[in-house]
C-alpha positions as CSV (number, residue, x, y, z in Angstrom):
1,M,-0.1,0.0,0.1
2,L,1.3,3.4,-0.6
3,H,1.8,5.8,1.8
4,P,1.7,9.4,1.8
5,L,4.0,10.5,4.1
6,Y,6.3,8.3,4.8
7,E,9.2,6.0,3.6
8,N,9.3,2.3,4.6
9,A,12.6,2.1,6.7
10,G,12.6,-0.6,9.4
11,S,10.8,0.1,12.5
12,V,11.7,4.1,12.6
13,P,9.8,6.1,9.4
14,V,11.7,8.5,7.8
15,P,10.0,11.6,7.4
16,R,9.3,12.5,3.4
17,Q,8.7,15.8,1.9
18,E,6.9,14.8,-1.2
19,G,6.0,12.2,-3.5
20,P,4.3,8.5,-2.6
21,C,6.2,5.9,-1.5
22,K,5.6,2.0,-0.1
23,R,5.2,0.9,3.6
24,R,3.8,-2.0,4.4
25,L,0.5,-1.9,6.7
26,F,-1.7,-4.2,9.0
27,T,-5.2,-5.4,7.2
28,F,-7.9,-7.1,9.5
29,Q,-10.7,-9.2,8.1
30,Q,-13.9,-7.4,8.5
31,L,-16.4,-8.6,10.8
32,P,-19.6,-10.1,10.6
33,C,-22.4,-7.2,11.6
34,R,-24.9,-9.8,12.7
35,P,-24.0,-11.4,16.2
36,S,-21.8,-14.3,16.2
37,Q,-22.2,-17.7,18.0
38,E,-18.4,-18.3,18.5
39,M,-16.1,-17.2,21.5
40,V,-13.4,-14.7,21.2
41,A,-9.9,-15.6,23.3
42,M,-8.3,-12.6,23.9
43,G,-5.2,-12.5,27.0
44,V,-5.8,-16.2,27.9
45,S,-7.2,-19.0,26.8
46,D,-10.0,-19.3,29.3
47,S,-10.7,-15.5,29.2
48,L,-13.1,-15.9,26.7
49,W,-15.6,-13.0,25.0
50,R,-18.9,-13.0,22.5
51,I,-19.3,-10.9,19.5
52,L,-22.1,-8.9,20.3
53,G,-22.2,-7.0,17.1
54,S,-19.9,-4.7,14.7
55,E,-20.3,-1.8,12.9
56,K,-18.0,0.6,10.7
57,I,-17.3,4.5,12.0
58,I,-16.7,7.4,10.7
59,T,-13.4,6.6,10.4
60,G,-13.3,3.6,8.3
61,E,-12.5,1.3,11.5
62,Y,-14.5,-0.9,13.1
63,L,-16.1,-1.0,16.8
64,V,-17.0,-4.2,18.2
65,T,-18.9,-5.0,21.2
66,L,-17.7,-7.8,22.9
67,K,-19.7,-9.8,25.8
68,A,-17.2,-11.2,29.0
69,R,-18.2,-15.1,28.9
70,H,-17.2,-15.6,32.5
71,T,-20.3,-13.2,33.4
72,L,-22.6,-15.7,32.3
73,G,-21.4,-19.0,34.0
74,V,-24.4,-19.6,36.1
75,L,-25.7,-21.2,32.4
76,P,-24.5,-23.8,30.5
77,E,-23.1,-24.3,27.0
78,L,-26.3,-25.8,25.1
79,N,-25.1,-28.9,22.7
80,S,-27.5,-28.1,20.4
81,N,-26.7,-31.7,18.6
82,I,-28.9,-33.7,21.5
83,V,-32.1,-31.4,21.5
84,P,-34.9,-33.4,20.0
85,K,-35.0,-32.5,16.7
86,R,-38.8,-31.3,16.4
87,G,-38.3,-28.0,18.7
88,R,-34.5,-28.0,18.4
89,E,-34.6,-24.6,15.9
90,K,-36.9,-23.0,18.7
91,A,-35.1,-24.1,21.9
92,I,-32.0,-23.0,20.7
93,E,-33.7,-19.3,19.6
94,T,-35.3,-19.4,23.0
95,F,-32.0,-20.0,24.5
96,E,-29.6,-17.9,23.0
97,K,-32.4,-14.6,23.3
98,L,-31.9,-15.4,27.0
99,V,-28.1,-15.8,26.8
100,D,-28.2,-11.8,25.1
101,S,-30.4,-10.4,27.6
102,A,-28.6,-11.9,30.8
103,Y,-27.0,-9.5,32.7
104,R,-27.8,-6.6,29.9
105,E,-31.5,-6.1,30.3
106,T,-33.9,-5.9,33.6
107,P,-34.8,-8.5,36.2
108,G,-38.1,-8.7,34.6
109,S,-36.9,-8.4,30.9
110,I,-34.8,-11.6,31.6
111,V,-37.5,-13.5,33.9
112,D,-39.3,-13.4,31.0
113,R,-36.4,-15.0,28.5
114,A,-36.1,-17.4,31.5
115,R,-40.0,-18.4,30.7
116,D,-39.5,-18.5,27.5
117,A,-36.9,-21.0,27.6
118,A,-38.3,-22.6,29.9
119,Q,-41.8,-23.3,28.2
120,W,-40.5,-24.7,25.0
121,C,-37.0,-26.5,26.2
122,L,-39.6,-28.1,29.2
123,G,-42.3,-29.2,26.0
124,T,-39.6,-30.4,23.7
125,W,-38.2,-32.6,26.5
126,A,-41.2,-34.0,27.5
127,D,-42.8,-35.0,23.9
128,G,-41.1,-33.7,20.7
129,T,-44.0,-35.4,19.0
130,N,-46.5,-33.6,20.5
131,E,-46.8,-30.0,18.5
132,L,-50.2,-29.7,21.0
133,L,-47.7,-30.2,24.5
134,L,-44.9,-28.1,23.1
135,H,-48.1,-25.3,22.1
136,K,-49.6,-25.2,26.3
137,D,-48.2,-22.5,28.3
138,L,-45.3,-23.2,31.1
139,G,-48.1,-23.6,34.0
140,D,-50.7,-26.0,31.7
141,L,-47.6,-27.3,30.7
142,I,-45.9,-28.3,33.9
143,A,-49.7,-29.7,35.2
144,S,-49.8,-32.0,32.3
145,I,-46.5,-33.3,32.5
146,D,-47.5,-33.8,36.1
147,K,-50.6,-36.0,35.5
148,R,-49.0,-38.2,32.9
149,V,-46.0,-39.1,33.9
150,N,-45.8,-41.7,37.0
151,D,-42.4,-41.2,38.0
152,K,-42.4,-37.5,38.4
153,P,-39.6,-35.3,37.7
154,T,-39.1,-33.9,40.8
155,I,-36.3,-31.8,40.2
156,I,-37.8,-30.4,36.4
157,L,-41.2,-29.8,37.5
158,S,-39.9,-27.9,40.3
159,A,-37.4,-26.1,38.6
160,S,-39.9,-24.8,36.3
161,R,-42.7,-23.7,38.7
162,I,-39.8,-21.7,40.5
163,V,-39.6,-19.9,36.7
164,A,-43.1,-19.2,36.2
165,R,-43.8,-18.3,39.9
166,L,-41.3,-15.1,39.2
167,H,-42.7,-14.8,35.7
168,A,-46.0,-14.0,37.3
169,R,-44.4,-11.9,40.2
170,G,-43.3,-9.8,37.2
171,K,-46.5,-8.7,36.5
172,P,-48.1,-5.4,37.8
173,N,-51.4,-6.8,38.4
174,E,-49.6,-9.8,40.4
175,Q,-47.9,-7.7,42.6
176,E,-50.8,-5.4,43.5
177,K,-53.2,-8.4,44.7
178,R,-50.6,-10.1,46.2
179,S,-48.9,-7.5,47.5
180,L,-45.5,-8.9,46.5
181,R,-41.9,-7.1,45.8
182,P,-41.2,-6.2,42.2
183,L,-38.6,-8.3,40.6
184,M,-34.7,-8.0,41.7
185,E,-31.2,-8.9,39.9
186,A,-31.0,-11.6,42.0
187,D,-34.3,-12.9,40.9
188,A,-33.3,-12.8,37.5
189,E,-30.1,-14.5,38.6
190,F,-32.3,-17.4,40.4
191,A,-34.6,-17.8,36.8
192,L,-31.5,-18.5,35.0
193,A,-29.7,-21.0,37.5
194,A,-32.9,-22.1,37.5
195,L,-33.0,-22.9,33.6
196,G,-29.3,-24.1,33.9
197,L,-30.8,-26.5,35.6
198,L,-33.2,-27.7,33.3
199,L,-31.3,-28.3,30.9
200,R,-28.4,-30.1,32.6
201,E,-31.4,-32.0,33.9
202,F,-32.8,-32.6,30.3
203,G,-28.7,-33.7,29.5
204,W,-29.0,-31.3,26.4
205,T,-25.3,-29.5,27.8
206,H,-21.7,-30.3,26.9
């Protein structure tokens, strides 16, 4: 590439008064504008970061937004290959939305995303061939599994009920009706932990 001011003289650039000269410059691969599912290691191998997005700024450079992966340590890594084929795409989608919202959105929004992920993942795990089961609301889904399964999965049902109750607690009418306190960050973290427990019980994690 041509540089108008400096001559390529090793590590020390020498000023030129006029005319272009050859100079070696580093180039970088353009990052995708859409969020990446891959992790970026910076510094040490266990310092993992997730690319949330990138945009070209006025200087022509790219501004990259990263999120430290260790902040999501309460959530396990989802092994998508193990998730039943019927319902897999939506299960991955709801999980990724939860990952994106964790520690960035309000506690109420995080609990909402945890409820969505719990509903679809529980339905997929319980009976991936039954669309009616997949379409049930989380509370109705829990009741259906509780009725029809003889050897009841106590931990799975209990974790699902916790997420359902936290979701209801975030509604203004429930808060007014039952004199409930608003959701806090610790409640959102508990919802994340409950969803992580569900995925581990399903056997869907690495």
